N, C-alpha and C positions, 0 to 999 in steps of 0.2 A: 504494500500500500504506500502510495506516495505521501510523504510528510510535507506539509506546508510550513515553511519557516520564514515567511517574509514579513517585511514591514507592512502593516495594514494601512493602505492608502484608501481613505474613504472615497476620494475622487475616482479611483479606479473601480471600486466596488459599485459605486452608484452609476457608472457610465453604462448606458445601454448599448448593445452591439449595433453597429451601423449596417445598413443594407448592403449586400454584396454589389460592388461596382466594378472592380477590375482586378488588379494584381494581388495585393496582400492586405489582410485586415490590419488596421492600426491597433496598437496596444495589445498584441498577443504576447503574453509573458513567456510562452514556450519557444518563441522564435517564428521564423517564416517557413512556410511549406515549400516542398520541392515541386513547384508548378511552372518553373521556367522552361524555356525551350531545351536547355541543356541541363544535365545533372551536375556539372561542374563548370566553373567559370572563374575568371580573375576579376576581382572587383576591389573596392576600397572602403575604408571606414574613416569617419571624421572624428578624431580624438582630441580632447582638450585636457591639458595637464590639470590635475585635481589636487595634488599635494605639493608641499614645499620641497625644494631641493631636487626637482626632477630635471633631467636632461634628455637630449635626443637618444643618447646611448641607453639610459635607464628605461625610457618608454619603449624603445625598440626591444629591449630585453624582456619586457612583459609579454611581447608577442612573438619572441624568438625569431626576430628579423634583423638582418645586418643594419646597423645605424646609418650607413651611407645611403641605403635605399630610402629610408624615412626622410633623411635630410634632403635628398635630391627631389623627392616628391613634394616636400613642403617648402622648397625654396630656401633651404638653410645650409647649402653646401659650403658656405664660407664660415659657418659657425663651428667652433670646436665641439666634438661629440659630447664632451662632459660639461660643457657650459650650462649653468643653471638657467632654466626657462622661467618666465613669469607664469603665475597661475592663470589658467585659461588659455594658454598659448595653443593655437590649433596645430594639428599635425595630421598628415595623410598617412594612413596605415594600409599597406597592401594586404588583401585578403584572398587566400586560396579557398574559394567557396566550394564546398562539396555537399552532396546529399547524404545525410546520415539517417537511415530509416526513412522517415517522411519529412525531416526537417533539414533545411539548408543552414550550414554553419561551418566555421573554421575552428577546429579543436586545438586548444593551446594548453600545454601542461603548466601547472602552477604548483609550487612547493608551499605547503601550509606553514605559515609563520605564527609565532606566539600571538594570541589574541584574535586570530582570524575567525570569521564566520562568513558564510557564503554571501550574505547581504552586503557586508563591508567590502569583500573582494570584488563583487560585481560592480559596486559603485565607486569606491575610492581608487582601486587599482585599474580596473578596466573601463572606467568612465561611463558606466551604464550602457555599454555596448552588448551586455548580456543581462540576465536577471538571476536572482537567487533560485527562482523556480526552475529555470533551465539548468542551472548548475546542479540542483538536487536530482533532476532526471538523469543527467549525464554521469552522475557518480552514485549509482545505486548501492554500492558496497560500503560507502563511507557513512559513519555515524555523524550525521550532519549537526547533531546537538553538541557533540564533543569531538571536534576535529583534532587529529593527532599531528603535532608539530613534526615536520619533515616528510609527511605523506604527500604524494603527488595527486592533485585533483585535476580534472579535465574542465577547462573553461570554454564553453561553446559561444564563440563570437557570432552574433547575429549577422546574416547576410542573405542575399537572394540573387538569383539569376533572372535576367529580363525574359519576358514572354516573347513569343514569336511576333505578336502584334507590336509590342514595344520596340523590338529590333527593327521591324518594318518601318516604324515611325522615326528611326534614327537614334534610339537609345542604345548606347554601347555598354553601359553597366549601371547598376543601382548602388549608390553610395549609402552606407548605413550611417545615420545621423542621430545622436542622442539629444533630446530636447532639454534646454535649460529654462530657468524661470523667465516669464514674460516674453518668450519667443512665440511668434505666430507664423502661420503659413506664408504671410506676406514677407516677413523679415527673412525667413529661410530661403524662400524662392528668389528674393532679390540678391542674396549673397551668392547663389549658385547660378544666377541668370537663367532660371526656368520659370515657367508660368505657375501661378497658384493652381490652375486647373490641372496641369501635368502632375503637380505634387499631390493634389487631392485624389486624383484618379489612381495614382500608383499606390496609395495607401487606403483606398476605399473610404475616403473622408468627404463630407460636404465641405464646400469652400469656406463656410463661415463658422467652422468648429473651433472650440478652444482646445489647445493642446495641453497634455498633461506632462508635468515635469518627470524626469527619469524614465521616459519611454523613448522608443526609437522610431524614426521615419526612414523611408526609402526615398532617395532623391535620384530621379532618372537623369542621367548625364551623357553627353557625347564625349566630353573631355573634362579633366580636372581644372577648374578655374584657379588662378594663382591665389594663394592664401594672403599674400601681401596686399592684394587689391580689395580684400573683404573689409567691410566696416564692422563696427561693434565688437571687435576682438582685440585683445592685447597682442602686441607683436614685439618679439625680442629685438633689441637694438644691437647690431653687430659692430663691435669696435675693437681696439687693440687688446682689451682685456680678455675677450672671449673668442677672438678670431683664430681660425685654424692656421697652424704654421705652414709657411710656403717653402718651396725648394731653395729660396734665397735666405732662409732663416739663419744660416751660419754666418753669412756676410753681414746680415742685419744685426746679428747679435754683437759682432765686433764693433760695428758703428754705434750700437746702443751702449756699449761699454764706455767708449770715449765720450759720447754724449752724456751719459750718466755721470761720469767723473766731473765733467764741466758743470753740469747742473748741480752736483753736490757741492762744488766749490762756491757757486753762487748762492746756494741755499744756506751754507754756513755763514756767509757774510750777511745774508738777509736776517737770519736768526739772531746774529749778534746785534744788528741794528734794532731789531724789534725788542730785544732784551733791554737795551739801553733806553729805548723809547718808553717801554712799559714802566720802568722805574721812575721815569720823569713825570709820568702822568698820574692822575688820581686813580686809585684802585677802582676797578669796575664794580658796579652794584652787585649786592648779594643775590638779588633776584635773577640777574642775567647769568651769574655763575650757576645757580641752581638749575636753570633751564637750558643751558647751552648744550648739554649732552643729549637733549631730546632730538636734536637735528642729526645725531649720529645713527641713522637708520641704514641697514644693510641695503646697498643699491641693487642687489640681486633679488630682493623681495618684490612681489607683485603688489606693492603699495605705492600709490601715487601721492606725491607731495603737492597738495592743492595750494593755490594762492589764496590768501585771506580775502582779497577783493572778489575772487570768483565765488567763494562760499557766502560772502555777505550778499552778493547779488542773487545767488541761488535761493537764499532764504528770505529775500526781500528785506534786507537789512535786519535780519533776525526779528521780523515782525511778530507780534503776539499772535496774530491769526494763524501763523505757521507753526506755533508751538505744539509739539506732540506730547510733551510731558517734562517733568522736572524732578530732581532728587537732590540728595546731599552733595553730589559731586558736580552737578551742573544741570543744563537743560538740553532737550533734544528738539530740533526743528526739522520740519519737512523742507526739502530743497529740490529745485529743478535745475540740473546742469545745462549748459549750452547745447549739449547733444540731445536733450530731451529726457535723459535718464532721471528718474526720481530717486532721491537718496534721503537718508536720515543723517542730520548733522548734529553731533553732540558737542556742545560748547562747555568745556570744563571750567570750573571755578578757579581762577588764577590765585585768588587770595587764600585758597584752602590747600593745606599740605596734602590732605587726602585726595583732592582733585588732581594734583600733580602725580601722586603715586598711582591713582587710578589710570591716568593717561599712560604712564609708563607700563603698568600691568597689562593694559589692553593691547598696546602695540607689541609688547614682548610675547604675550601668550597667543595672540591671533595672527601674527605676521607669518608664522610658519605652518599654520594648520588650516585645513579646509575640509568641511564635511557637509553633507546635504542637510543636516539638522542643526548647523551652527550659523548664526548670523554672520555674514561675510563682511570683514573690514576691508573697505576699498581704498582708503587713504587717510591722510592726516595733514594737519597744518600747524606749524609753529611760526607765527609771524605777527608782528605788531603786538607782542606780549599776549598772544592768544594761543590757546591749546584747543584744537578741534579735531574730531574724529569723524570719518565719513563711512557710513554703513549702507548696505542694501536697505531699501524701504519696505516695510511690511504693512500693507494697507489695511489688514484686519486687526491691527493693534495687538494688545497683550491678552494672554489667557485669562487673567483675573477679571478683565472687563467683560469677557464672555460669560464667566461663571457668575458674576455678581451684578453686572450693569447692563448686559445685553447690548454690547457696543453696536453703534451704527457704523457700518464699515464702508471703506473706500469712498471715493468722491461721489459716486452715483447713489450712495445710500446703501449699497450692498456690494460685497466683493463677489468675485466669480464663484467662490465656494459657497455662497449663501443662497444659490438658486434653489437648493433643496430644503432650506429652512424657512419657515414662515416668520413673519415679524414677531419678535418677542418670544420665539420658541427657544427652549434651552438646547444645549449641545446634546445630540443623541449619544447613546452608549458607545456605538462602534467608533464614532468620531473621537470621543474621549479616550478610548483605548488607543486609537491611532496616534493621537497627540502624545500620550504617555509613552508609547513605543518609540516615537521620534526622539523624545528627550532622553529616554534610556539609551538609544543608539548613540546619541551625541556624547553622553557621559561615558559610555563604554569606550568610545573612540578617544576621549580625552584621557581616561585613566590608563588604557592599555595600548593604544595604537600610535600615539604621538611619540616622536623621538625622546621627549621628556614628558613624564606624567604631568598633566595639568589638573590642579585642584581648583574647581570653580569657586567654592566657598560661599556662594550666595544663590543657591537654587531656590526659586520661588515662582509662583504663577505670574507675577508681574514681569519676570525676566524671560518668560516663554512667549515668543512672538509668533503671529500667524500670518501667512502670506495669503494671496488671493484665493488659493485653493484650500485654505485652512490647514496647510502643512505646518508642523511645529518647528521652530528654530530657537535654540537656546542662545541667549544674548547676555549683555552686560558682564564683561570680564574685568570690571574694575577692582575686584578683590582677588582675582585669580593669582595663583602662584605656580611656578614650574618646579617640579621635583624630580630628581634623578631616579630612574627606574630601579637601579641596583641598590643605591643607598636608602631610598625611600625615607629620607629625613622628613620630619614633620615641620610644618610651619609653626612659628612661635607666636604670631599675633592673632588673637581671637577676633574673628570677624563674622558677620552674617546678619540675619534678620530674626527678630524675636518670633518664636513659634516654629522656626525651622532649625534651630540650633540643637545639635545632638547633646544629650544630657552630660556626657563626659567632658564637654568643653567648659562647663562651669567649674570643673575640677582641674583639668589639665591646661585649658586655654589653647590647645593645639588642634590644627586642622589636619585631617588625614583623608584617605579615600573613603574610609568608613563614615566620616562625618558628612561627606557628600552623599553617600548612599542614604544616610538617615534623612537628609533634607529632601532627597527624591521620594522617600517613603511618605513623608509628610505631604509632599505635592500630590502623590497618588491619592491619599486620603482626602485631601482638599478637593480634588477633581471628582472623586467618586461620591463624596458626601455633600458637595455643594455648600460647604461651610469653610470659613476662614480658620486657619490653624490656631488662632489665639483669640479668645473673647476676654478682653481686659476687664469687662464689667463683672465677670464671675471668677477671675483668676484667684482671688483670695479665698473663695469657697472651694477651691480644688476642682472646679468644674469647667475651667476656661480653656483647657487644652483639648483640641480635637483628637489627638492621639489617645488620650485617656478615655475619651468618650467611646471611641471605636473599640478599644480594649474591653471596656465594660460590656458592650454589646456582644463581643466575641465570647467573653467569659460567661455570659448569660445564655449562650447557645443560640444566639439570634443576631449574627453580625449584620444581617440585612436591615435590621432596625436602624442602623447608623447611615444607611445609604441615602442619597438624594432621592426624595420621593418623585421627582420628575422623571426618573428612569424606569418607572413601572406603570401598572394600570390601576392600582388601588391605593387609597390613602393609607398612611401608616396608622392612623387612628382606628382603621378597620382592618388591620393586617391579619386578623384571625380568619378572615373570610377565605374561601377556597379559590378566589380568582387569581391569587398569586402564589398558590401552593400552600397556603396556611403556614407561614414561616414564623409566627409568633405564638408563644404560649403564655398563659397567665403567669406562670412561674418566672419566665424570662422577663415579662413586663415589670414584675414587682421588683426586680433587681436593678432596673434602670432609674437613673436620676431624673427628676422632673425636667431638667434642662436638656435631657437627651432626646425628648420627643419633639419631632418636627411639628410645625403647624400643619393643620389639615389642608392639603393642596392636591388637586387632581394631577394625574400623571399622563404622559403621552400614550397614545393608544398603541398597543401591540396585540397580536392575536394570542388566543389561549395556547395554541401549539408552540408559540415562541416563548411563552412565559418561563418554562423550565430552563431553556438555554440562556435567557436573559438573567435569570436568578443565579445560575452557575457562574456566568461571566462576572457579574457584580461581586459575588462571593470570592471568586479567585482573585480579582483585582484588589479587593479590600484586604484579603489575607496576605497577598504579596506586599501591599503597602505596610502592613504591620511587621512583616518579616524585615523589610528594609529599615524600619525605625525600631528594630529590636533594642531593648535597653543595653544589651551587651554588644559592644562593637564587633567582637570576634564572631558573633553569631549572625551578623548581617551578610546577606549574599553579595558577592562582588557584582559590579555593574555589568560585567560581561555575561554572567549567568542571568541577571535580571533581564537584560536585553534579549537573550535567547528565549527565556520564558515568555516574554511578551510577544514573540513571533510565532509561538506554537499554537496549535489548534487547542480548543477548549479541553478536550480529553487529555492530550499530552501535557498540557499545563498543570492539570490536576495531578497527573501521575508523577511528574518530575519535580514539582515544587517541594522544597524542603518543608518538614513538618513544623507547624506553628504551635507553640506551647498552648495548653488549654487556659493557663493563667499567665498574666503578665509577670515576668521574672522581676524580682526585687533587686535593686541596685543601691549602691551607697552614695550615688551622686545626689546633690541637692539642687532642686529647681530654683531655690532662692538666688542662686548665682546669676540667673537670667535678668532679675529685676534691676533696672537702672543701667543695663548694658547698652552702649551706644549702638543703635541698629542702623543698617543701611536703608536707603529709601529708594 
């Protein structure tokens, strides 16, 4: 039986199949069928660098292709093979497309590395040119829940051969293209000089359809257009530092030695003059000394240094109408760049030491990482005594707005992802699970996949942002810290938000992977219960913590009593009725605090047949949330396991989830340490 391990994208689940029109159906997670004129063909894939420190040689190695071929196809023959490419740099990958059973693909061997799972490999290594579903089918003998480091997996790269009709119309090959956020048929067709009609017919799509992120399209082409001529993509700049050596390199080296000696002599004189001048002048201000090193950003990073004038114009001089939100470290504004791209501009508080530290933390932690569920840092600005960060814009706001304010989204009043939700309707269960799964994937990546472990230290619903399709992105890395994987030293400064802080932090004051897991557990309970983690009005009565409330419901044998009533069909005041399976008993109810009972509210309609499945899913997610915020840090599951559990089917999740104690374990930590602690905003 095939096991489904994927990230649950509600957008994909909700999308109805399109009527058959021509070549291949769009958004087929198993790949493309062998319906071309030929069973084998030579074609190409459009790859974009997804991680930091990638080069032509490294990317070519993913596909087991000589780097020179990739460089030649991509117009980078003058670039050194190991030169670092910017994030999002396009590359053409040659594909030897063959029919395997009934699916066209190129099979590539991949050696499993620590922390790998099929979803991460498909996305971060192979740029969504395959899917975890297809990898699962191609590796039937592998235990996809627990991959063994060093084992070789088969990666099926999606491809297709043109049909006889397409060949007759001039199509030479079908290029496999992975869709990125905000891309449309119009944008893609313009880049490849094909018509929208040709693109839609090749993928069985209507011309006015919205595309889904992390899916693939087939682009019918007669030849490969030069990448350098394409708009909307970053392009590597070839210069002396990354240029491939020429045959005259030996002679050039000698000339360079003499030139270098001359330059060194001049430099010594210049330094001496500057040294004298510096001591004659008044010492520079402390503020400038503190900020001078912010300009020392690695030029190899795909971070653009914006001009302050450009960002001021983009935000309409930081007009209040463009304000998206504000916090302890600064304010965030909506901005529109000259290219038309919409971004979020974070203006840090210069007078705040924490604002400067937050700026440094975000640039340091986000500059080398990229993941489909992390808000992407696009650039920065340090000019005219201003510290600004530029991010991708998320039109559907933050998760807490959806949970507690029913945010009005996007500029039209609704985001694209809102088409299936009525005005004022709460987030449905499957979408909540999808959002939590996305955040779990992001944290698993930060903890296990990055060159250095990244501790987020401020996981909360207001730091989870939603794009137009309601995909989740973890943001705000102002408190993040980089930790070496081998040493795993703990950070020494306690930071975070009240209600999300692990109990041991009041005793140790140190952040670890386990404290991040705890915060994620609280986030799970918040999402599934529809309640904020901390009710300050009842904290002195011992009833203000959401975690304790859910534990009491679990101990009473009725954890569903703690769930958000908008997730079912019956009010919790009448939970003994049979319409939801009768999951409350008088004994259980008597053990609950008066503050544990929700107000009577009607729930969204579900069928009687689906009630049991809904009940199990809610139970599993609440129990997993309690496991993540277990009082003992050593008993919390690692985020890698949590991420894998979130991707499993309902039955497998129940079977593989660690046992939850019947009663909340007692610990020695004092909650009193939380009071008066400076929280992040």
